[in-house]
Short mmCIF file of the C-alpha atoms (twelve columns), coordinates in Angstrom:
data_MODEL
# 
_entry.id   MODEL 
# 
loop_
_atom_site.group_PDB 
_atom_site.id 
_atom_site.type_symbol 
_atom_site.label_atom_id 
_atom_site.label_alt_id 
_atom_site.label_comp_id 
_atom_site.label_asym_id 
_atom_site.label_seq_id 
_atom_site.Cartn_x 
_atom_site.Cartn_y 
_atom_site.Cartn_z 
_atom_site.pdbx_PDB_model_num 
ATOM 1   C CA . MET A 1   -41.983 -36.140 31.676  1 
ATOM 2   C CA . LYS A 2   -42.286 -32.610 33.034  1 
ATOM 3   C CA . PRO A 3   -39.386 -32.949 35.512  1 
ATOM 4   C CA . VAL A 4   -37.060 -33.980 32.648  1 
ATOM 5   C CA . VAL A 5   -37.972 -30.885 30.609  1 
ATOM 6   C CA . ALA A 6   -37.545 -28.650 33.647  1 
ATOM 7   C CA . THR A 7   -34.138 -30.186 34.318  1 
ATOM 8   C CA . LEU A 8   -33.074 -29.574 30.700  1 
ATOM 9   C CA . MET A 9   -34.298 -25.969 30.883  1 
ATOM 10  C CA . ARG A 10  -32.349 -25.370 34.102  1 
ATOM 11  C CA . ALA A 11  -29.234 -26.944 32.568  1 
ATOM 12  C CA . SER A 12  -29.441 -24.731 29.477  1 
ATOM 13  C CA . GLN A 13  -29.638 -21.497 31.512  1 
ATOM 14  C CA . PRO A 14  -25.884 -21.426 32.317  1 
ATOM 15  C CA . LEU A 15  -25.145 -22.241 28.687  1 
ATOM 16  C CA . LYS A 16  -27.273 -19.313 27.509  1 
ATOM 17  C CA . MET A 17  -25.641 -16.992 30.034  1 
ATOM 18  C CA . SER A 18  -22.179 -18.123 28.926  1 
ATOM 19  C CA . ALA A 19  -23.055 -17.517 25.284  1 
ATOM 20  C CA . LEU A 20  -24.391 -14.050 26.168  1 
ATOM 21  C CA . VAL A 21  -21.213 -13.173 28.087  1 
ATOM 22  C CA . VAL A 22  -19.041 -14.329 25.167  1 
ATOM 23  C CA . LEU A 23  -21.156 -12.320 22.705  1 
ATOM 24  C CA . LEU A 24  -20.981 -9.150  24.810  1 
ATOM 25  C CA . GLY A 25  -17.233 -9.604  25.295  1 
ATOM 26  C CA . THR A 26  -16.755 -9.959  21.556  1 
ATOM 27  C CA . LEU A 27  -18.833 -6.861  20.827  1 
ATOM 28  C CA . SER A 28  -16.898 -4.793  23.352  1 
ATOM 29  C CA . ALA A 29  -13.664 -5.711  21.550  1 
ATOM 30  C CA . CYS A 30  -14.872 -4.116  18.308  1 
ATOM 31  C CA . ALA A 31  -13.119 -0.952  17.180  1 
ATOM 32  C CA . SER A 32  -14.938 2.303   17.633  1 
ATOM 33  C CA . TYR A 33  -14.516 5.603   15.818  1 
ATOM 34  C CA . THR A 34  -13.421 8.762   17.551  1 
ATOM 35  C CA . PRO A 35  -12.691 11.832  15.420  1 
ATOM 36  C CA . GLN A 36  -9.178  13.228  15.602  1 
ATOM 37  C CA . PRO A 37  -8.615  16.984  15.448  1 
ATOM 38  C CA . LEU A 38  -6.888  18.427  12.404  1 
ATOM 39  C CA . PRO A 39  -3.348  19.715  12.935  1 
ATOM 40  C CA . GLN A 40  -3.153  23.416  13.730  1 
ATOM 41  C CA . THR A 41  0.117   23.990  11.866  1 
ATOM 42  C CA . PHE A 42  1.072   23.182  8.302   1 
ATOM 43  C CA . ASN A 43  3.805   20.564  8.094   1 
ATOM 44  C CA . ALA A 44  6.108   22.332  5.647   1 
ATOM 45  C CA . PRO A 45  9.807   23.175  5.754   1 
ATOM 46  C CA . SER A 46  10.550  26.492  7.431   1 
ATOM 47  C CA . SER A 47  13.098  27.503  4.781   1 
ATOM 48  C CA . ALA A 48  14.354  26.400  1.391   1 
ATOM 49  C CA . ASN A 49  17.538  25.062  2.997   1 
ATOM 50  C CA . ALA A 50  15.467  22.474  4.909   1 
ATOM 51  C CA . ILE A 51  14.313  20.809  1.669   1 
ATOM 52  C CA . ASN A 52  16.282  17.670  0.837   1 
ATOM 53  C CA . ILE A 53  15.983  15.734  -2.411  1 
ATOM 54  C CA . ASP A 54  18.090  12.751  -3.410  1 
ATOM 55  C CA . PRO A 55  18.720  13.280  -7.147  1 
ATOM 56  C CA . ALA A 56  19.757  9.634   -7.627  1 
ATOM 57  C CA . GLN A 57  16.150  8.528   -7.045  1 
ATOM 58  C CA . LEU A 58  14.709  10.780  -9.748  1 
ATOM 59  C CA . PRO A 59  13.610  9.129   -12.999 1 
ATOM 60  C CA . PHE A 60  15.363  11.112  -15.729 1 
ATOM 61  C CA . ARG A 61  19.086  11.617  -16.300 1 
ATOM 62  C CA . SER A 62  18.669  15.386  -16.612 1 
ATOM 63  C CA . LEU A 63  17.179  15.442  -13.108 1 
ATOM 64  C CA . SER A 64  19.305  12.783  -11.435 1 
ATOM 65  C CA . SER A 65  22.591  14.369  -12.569 1 
ATOM 66  C CA . HIS A 66  21.627  17.854  -11.331 1 
ATOM 67  C CA . LEU A 67  22.752  19.034  -7.884  1 
ATOM 68  C CA . PHE A 68  19.795  20.206  -5.794  1 
ATOM 69  C CA . ASN A 69  20.772  23.315  -3.831  1 
ATOM 70  C CA . PRO A 70  17.843  25.608  -2.990  1 
ATOM 71  C CA . ALA A 71  20.059  27.986  -0.985  1 
ATOM 72  C CA . ASP A 72  21.141  29.794  -4.170  1 
ATOM 73  C CA . GLY A 73  17.615  30.009  -5.572  1 
ATOM 74  C CA . LEU A 74  15.671  27.511  -7.616  1 
ATOM 75  C CA . ASP A 75  16.489  27.058  -11.287 1 
ATOM 76  C CA . MET A 76  14.263  25.337  -13.836 1 
ATOM 77  C CA . THR A 77  15.609  21.838  -13.130 1 
ATOM 78  C CA . GLU A 78  15.298  22.236  -9.356  1 
ATOM 79  C CA . VAL A 79  11.675  23.326  -9.741  1 
ATOM 80  C CA . ALA A 80  11.046  20.228  -11.866 1 
ATOM 81  C CA . MET A 81  12.742  18.078  -9.207  1 
ATOM 82  C CA . LEU A 82  10.502  19.537  -6.503  1 
ATOM 83  C CA . ALA A 83  7.422   18.964  -8.640  1 
ATOM 84  C CA . VAL A 84  8.283   15.304  -9.280  1 
ATOM 85  C CA . VAL A 85  9.097   14.538  -5.644  1 
ATOM 86  C CA . ASN A 86  6.115   16.323  -4.062  1 
ATOM 87  C CA . ASN A 87  3.316   15.592  -6.540  1 
ATOM 88  C CA . PRO A 88  0.633   13.589  -4.639  1 
ATOM 89  C CA . GLN A 89  -0.550  11.775  -7.776  1 
ATOM 90  C CA . LEU A 90  3.008   10.635  -8.481  1 
ATOM 91  C CA . ARG A 91  3.359   9.442   -4.881  1 
ATOM 92  C CA . GLN A 92  0.178   7.435   -5.305  1 
ATOM 93  C CA . SER A 93  1.470   5.976   -8.579  1 
ATOM 94  C CA . ARG A 94  4.784   5.045   -6.914  1 
ATOM 95  C CA . ASP A 95  2.840   3.269   -4.172  1 
ATOM 96  C CA . ALA A 96  0.823   1.421   -6.840  1 
ATOM 97  C CA . LEU A 97  4.097   0.366   -8.482  1 
ATOM 98  C CA . GLY A 98  5.368   -0.968  -5.158  1 
ATOM 99  C CA . ILE A 99  2.145   -2.923  -4.672  1 
ATOM 100 C CA . ALA A 100 2.398   -4.345  -8.193  1 
ATOM 101 C CA . ARG A 101 5.999   -5.434  -7.543  1 
ATOM 102 C CA . ALA A 102 4.921   -7.171  -4.336  1 
ATOM 103 C CA . GLN A 103 2.081   -8.889  -6.192  1 
ATOM 104 C CA . SER A 104 4.528   -9.958  -8.899  1 
ATOM 105 C CA . PHE A 105 6.735   -11.532 -6.250  1 
ATOM 106 C CA . ALA A 106 3.724   -13.232 -4.645  1 
ATOM 107 C CA . ALA A 107 2.629   -14.611 -8.029  1 
ATOM 108 C CA . GLY A 108 5.869   -16.573 -8.245  1 
ATOM 109 C CA . LEU A 109 5.423   -18.232 -4.872  1 
ATOM 110 C CA . LEU A 110 4.232   -21.814 -4.867  1 
ATOM 111 C CA . PRO A 111 1.794   -23.118 -2.262  1 
ATOM 112 C CA . ASP A 112 3.157   -25.221 0.544   1 
ATOM 113 C CA . PRO A 113 2.381   -28.923 0.582   1 
ATOM 114 C CA . GLN A 114 -0.102  -29.923 3.261   1 
ATOM 115 C CA . LEU A 115 0.460   -32.851 5.584   1 
ATOM 116 C CA . SER A 116 -2.356  -34.120 7.780   1 
ATOM 117 C CA . VAL A 117 -2.428  -36.946 10.293  1 
ATOM 118 C CA . THR A 118 -5.643  -38.343 11.761  1 
ATOM 119 C CA . GLY A 119 -6.265  -41.143 14.204  1 
ATOM 120 C CA . ASP A 120 -9.343  -43.205 14.983  1 
ATOM 121 C CA . ARG A 121 -9.730  -45.174 18.177  1 
ATOM 122 C CA . PRO A 122 -12.914 -47.235 18.425  1 
ATOM 123 C CA . THR A 123 -14.463 -47.325 21.896  1 
ATOM 124 C CA . ASN A 124 -17.204 -49.913 21.590  1 
ATOM 125 C CA . GLY A 125 -15.560 -52.087 24.238  1 
ATOM 126 C CA . THR A 126 -14.574 -55.185 22.289  1 
ATOM 127 C CA . ALA A 127 -11.090 -56.628 22.559  1 
ATOM 128 C CA . THR A 128 -10.637 -56.965 18.803  1 
ATOM 129 C CA . ASN A 129 -10.775 -53.234 18.084  1 
ATOM 130 C CA . THR A 130 -7.983  -51.880 15.899  1 
ATOM 131 C CA . ASN A 131 -6.781  -48.314 15.971  1 
ATOM 132 C CA . ALA A 132 -6.795  -46.599 12.570  1 
ATOM 133 C CA . PHE A 133 -4.344  -43.933 11.483  1 
ATOM 134 C CA . ASN A 134 -4.374  -41.886 8.306   1 
ATOM 135 C CA . LEU A 135 -1.509  -39.871 6.833   1 
ATOM 136 C CA . ASN A 136 -2.280  -37.495 3.927   1 
ATOM 137 C CA . LEU A 137 0.141   -35.464 1.852   1 
ATOM 138 C CA . SER A 138 -1.491  -33.080 -0.625  1 
ATOM 139 C CA . TYR A 139 -0.236  -30.452 -3.047  1 
ATOM 140 C CA . ASP A 140 -2.064  -28.021 -5.323  1 
ATOM 141 C CA . VAL A 141 -0.811  -29.062 -8.765  1 
ATOM 142 C CA . ASN A 142 -2.952  -26.406 -10.502 1 
ATOM 143 C CA . ALA A 143 -0.884  -23.671 -8.856  1 
ATOM 144 C CA . LEU A 144 2.251   -25.262 -10.279 1 
ATOM 145 C CA . LEU A 145 0.742   -25.521 -13.765 1 
ATOM 146 C CA . GLN A 146 -0.533  -21.923 -13.748 1 
ATOM 147 C CA . ARG A 147 2.599   -20.380 -12.209 1 
ATOM 148 C CA . SER A 148 4.231   -19.237 -15.458 1 
ATOM 149 C CA . SER A 149 1.087   -17.491 -16.697 1 
ATOM 150 C CA . ARG A 150 0.546   -15.808 -13.310 1 
ATOM 151 C CA . VAL A 151 4.170   -14.617 -13.181 1 
ATOM 152 C CA . GLY A 152 4.041   -13.355 -16.778 1 
ATOM 153 C CA . SER A 153 0.813   -11.474 -16.133 1 
ATOM 154 C CA . ALA A 154 2.163   -9.921  -12.931 1 
ATOM 155 C CA . LYS A 155 5.406   -8.831  -14.645 1 
ATOM 156 C CA . ALA A 156 3.425   -7.283  -17.503 1 
ATOM 157 C CA . ASP A 157 1.329   -5.417  -14.936 1 
ATOM 158 C CA . VAL A 158 4.492   -4.090  -13.238 1 
ATOM 159 C CA . ARG A 159 5.833   -2.935  -16.613 1 
ATOM 160 C CA . ARG A 160 2.531   -1.226  -17.455 1 
ATOM 161 C CA . ILE A 161 2.377   0.634   -14.135 1 
ATOM 162 C CA . ASN A 162 6.057   1.608   -14.415 1 
ATOM 163 C CA . LEU A 163 5.524   3.050   -17.907 1 
ATOM 164 C CA . GLU A 164 2.432   4.932   -16.716 1 
ATOM 165 C CA . LEU A 165 4.475   6.364   -13.838 1 
ATOM 166 C CA . LEU A 166 7.284   7.442   -16.185 1 
ATOM 167 C CA . TRP A 167 4.741   9.111   -18.464 1 
ATOM 168 C CA . GLN A 168 3.184   10.981  -15.536 1 
ATOM 169 C CA . GLU A 169 6.622   12.037  -14.279 1 
ATOM 170 C CA . TRP A 170 7.626   13.243  -17.738 1 
ATOM 171 C CA . GLN A 171 4.412   15.295  -18.007 1 
ATOM 172 C CA . THR A 172 5.012   16.764  -14.539 1 
ATOM 173 C CA . VAL A 173 8.591   17.742  -15.432 1 
ATOM 174 C CA . SER A 174 7.445   19.312  -18.717 1 
ATOM 175 C CA . GLN A 175 4.655   21.243  -16.998 1 
ATOM 176 C CA . ALA A 176 7.003   22.492  -14.249 1 
ATOM 177 C CA . ARG A 177 9.569   23.672  -16.820 1 
ATOM 178 C CA . LEU A 178 6.886   25.361  -18.892 1 
ATOM 179 C CA . LEU A 179 5.500   27.195  -15.856 1 
ATOM 180 C CA . PHE A 180 9.019   28.188  -14.764 1 
ATOM 181 C CA . THR A 181 9.741   29.599  -18.238 1 
ATOM 182 C CA . ARG A 182 6.465   31.529  -18.259 1 
ATOM 183 C CA . LEU A 183 7.108   32.917  -14.779 1 
ATOM 184 C CA . SER A 184 10.654  33.981  -15.717 1 
ATOM 185 C CA . ALA A 185 9.440   35.662  -18.912 1 
ATOM 186 C CA . GLN A 186 6.627   37.447  -17.085 1 
ATOM 187 C CA . THR A 187 9.013   38.569  -14.336 1 
ATOM 188 C CA . GLN A 188 11.374  40.045  -16.944 1 
ATOM 189 C CA . LEU A 189 8.450   41.680  -18.743 1 
ATOM 190 C CA . MET A 190 7.234   43.164  -15.452 1 
ATOM 191 C CA . ALA A 191 10.699  44.587  -14.755 1 
ATOM 192 C CA . GLN A 192 10.858  46.122  -18.239 1 
ATOM 193 C CA . LEU A 193 7.382   47.619  -17.859 1 
ATOM 194 C CA . GLN A 194 8.302   49.058  -14.457 1 
ATOM 195 C CA . ALA A 195 11.455  50.589  -15.953 1 
ATOM 196 C CA . ALA A 196 9.465   52.032  -18.849 1 
ATOM 197 C CA . ARG A 197 6.897   53.442  -16.447 1 
ATOM 198 C CA . THR A 198 9.549   55.244  -14.404 1 
ATOM 199 C CA . LEU A 199 10.871  56.859  -17.600 1 
ATOM 200 C CA . LEU A 200 7.469   58.329  -18.411 1 
# 
């Protein structure tokens, strides 16, 4: 009895070593973290002429019909255009809208039918054995029944996110125009105060 156990133990040693090698190889393939240094320069345009905005992509008619030309100075509408294009929260909301549109498209997709073929070949050595084959075609009918509700829900979600984005863009435009008006008024007031001071 002991030689049989010893033989089994010796036979399992290569199996254990193979499993260990596979495990170590898998662990070495894992991603590791290495910190990246921060950039030393700020990635901003060197001049106002380097800023490009496509007005056709802006949400409101008052912005999309305005020509963006920072070379002659920024007016109130151009400041609002810059605020809408460069606001990080609006960029995040636009990304969320893109994700919702992709999910809406995916909600309308139907699952593929599945076809499987299996074969059975008995090997008990008798001459009367018969090979068995099985062909299965399956389809998820629940996905077909629930498609309209999934598509409707996804479209409603896209509409909700789009309206939230428009509301955020409208608030950003209003805030930019308000700040531009305040800055212009304070600049004029400062010029008047400087002129009054020189008269004294």
